N, C-alpha and C positions, 0 to 999 in steps of 0.2 A: 504494500500500500504506500502510495506517495502522495503528498499534497504540496503543491507549489503556491497555494493561497497565502496571502500576506497575513491572514489571521488563522488561528487554529480551528479545527473542525470538531465540535463537540457533538456527541450522539450520532456520529456518521454510521448509518446502517450498512451492513455488508451481508448480502444474501449468499447462502450456501446450498448446494444440491443435496447434502446428506439429510437423511430422515432422523437419525439418532442424535442425541445431545453429544457435543464434542467440546473438548477443552483445548484451547490454544494458548501458547505462551510466546513472548517476544524472544526472537533469536538474534535479530540485528535491529538496532535502534540508532539511526544517524543523529539523534538529538543527545546522545550520551556525551559527556564532557570529553572523553578521549578522542572523539571525532570532531571536536570543535563546537558541539552543541551546547545547549543550556541545561541539560539534565532534568527536563520537566516531567519525564515518565518514570514510574517505578518499574525497574527491569523485571521483577518477578511477578508482575501482574498476570493473572489468569483471565481469559475471556471464555465464557461459556455460551454456546449457541442456545437459542430458544426456539420453540415451535411457532415462530411468528413469521409468516411468509413475507418475502421481500423480493421484488424484481423477478417474479416467477419462480422463486426457489423456496423450498419448504422450511428451511431454518435460517435464522439470522442472528446477528449480535450487534451491539452498539459499541463504538470505539471512539476515543478522543485521539486525534492526531495533531500534534503541534504544527505550526506553520513551517513550511520548507523542511519537512521531515519524511524520511523513508523508514518503513517498518517491514520486517519480515517476521511472520508468525508461523509457527509449526504446530501441527496437530500432536498433542502430547500422548494420544492413545495409539500412535503408530511408532514402531521402532524403525527409524530411518537408517540405522547402522547396517542393516542386512540387505 
């Protein structure tokens, strides 16, 4: 997810195709201090999908993305090491 907006995006919905509840965590956050950001996000925040349809998809979640920030989230229920 990337926002180039000059102001942060609060409550930005993101739709997902999955039917079951899924837990996501931040894997890369360009707003971290080590990348020259302002450190506005808590790195260990978890995002859970809800059965709220959005954009033609069964599940969604709300997320805050600070201005000019890129986030990479990963599904914590999948082991990507294999």
